[in-house]
Each structure stands twice: as C-alpha cells, then as structure tokens.
C-alpha positions in Angstrom: 2.0 23.0 5.4 -1.2 21.0 5.3 -1.6 17.9 7.5 -4.4 16.5 5.3 -4.6 17.2 1.6 -8.0 18.1 0.0 -8.1 14.7 -1.7 -7.5 12.8 1.6 -10.3 14.6 3.5 -13.3 12.9 1.7 -11.7 9.5 2.1 -11.1 10.2 5.8 -14.8 11.2 6.2 -16.0 8.1 4.4 -13.7 5.8 6.5 -14.9 7.4 9.8 -18.6 7.2 8.7 -18.1 3.5 7.8 -16.5 2.6 11.1 -19.2 4.5 13.0 -22.1 2.9 11.1 -20.6 -0.6 11.4 -19.9 -0.4 15.1 -23.3 1.2 15.8 -25.2 -1.4 13.8 -23.2 -4.5 14.7 -25.5 -7.4 15.8 -24.4 -9.4 18.9 -22.1 -12.3 18.1 -20.6 -10.9 14.9 -17.6 -8.6 14.8 -18.6 -5.3 13.3 -21.7 -6.8 11.7 -19.8 -8.5 9.0 -19.9 -12.3 8.3 -16.6 -14.2 8.5 -14.7 -13.5 5.3 -13.2 -16.2 3.2 -10.8 -14.6 0.8 -9.7 -15.8 -2.6 -6.0 -15.4 -1.9 -5.7 -12.5 -4.2 -5.2 -9.4 -2.0 -6.4 -6.9 -4.6 -9.6 -8.9 -5.5 -10.4 -9.5 -1.9 -9.9 -5.8 -1.0 -12.2 -4.7 -3.9 -14.9 -7.3 -2.9 -14.8 -6.1 0.7 -14.8 -2.5 -0.4 -17.9 -3.1 -2.5 -19.7 -4.8 0.4 -18.8 -2.0 2.8 -19.9 0.7 0.3 -23.2 -1.0 -0.3 -23.8 -1.3 3.5 -22.8 2.3 4.1 -25.1 3.6 1.4 -28.0 1.5 2.6 -27.4 2.8 6.2 -27.3 6.4 5.0 -30.5 6.0 3.0 -32.4 4.7 6.0 -30.9 6.8 8.8 -33.1 8.9 11.1 -33.5 11.8 10.8 -33.4 11.4 7.0 -30.5 12.9 5.1 -31.0 14.4 1.6 -31.1 11.8 -1.1 -27.9 13.1 -2.7 -25.8 12.1 0.4 -25.9 8.4 -0.4 -24.9 8.8 -4.0 -22.2 11.3 -3.1 -20.7 8.9 -0.6 -20.7 6.1 -3.2 -19.0 8.4 -5.7 -16.4 9.4 -3.1 -15.5 5.8 -2.4 -15.4 4.8 -6.1 -13.2 7.8 -6.8 -10.7 7.1 -4.0 -10.4 3.3 -4.4 -8.0 2.2 -7.0 -9.3 -0.2 -9.6 
C-alpha cells in the first residue's frame, strides 16, 4: 500500500519547489510575489494561464539559483509540469 503513487511524487516535488521559491522571493507588499490576478471567468483557462506563469517563474528561478544547478534541471521541471497539468 503506497501513500503516494510514482506519478504523484514529481508533481508534489514541483508544487513544493514552487511554494518555496515564491515565498522566498516575494517582494514586500505583494502576496507571494504575484500581481493581483484578474481572471477571465473561465476556470480552466484561468488555471492554465496561472500555471504557465508559475512554471515560467519557477524555471527562471531555478536557472539563476546559487549555487548553480545543472542546466537540465530547469527543462526537467518544465517537462514535469507540462506532463502533469491537463490540457
């Protein structure tokens, strides 16, 4: 009996990394470093738009983190998110 399936583990890692990086890099005065979001009213489109923004921000943060990570890490994280987010 597994508590987490092998497919859920990468998504859990990406979610934890996203939260960590957003909280760590949040400028004062804005919640979690994100601008106030104005949605379109379509939940699916809004989710995908936010997911794209978070993925881009996460990849940019990974590419510039110190000490530097291997270049494949950023592309691997982007692939994990793309794979796990329904289209």
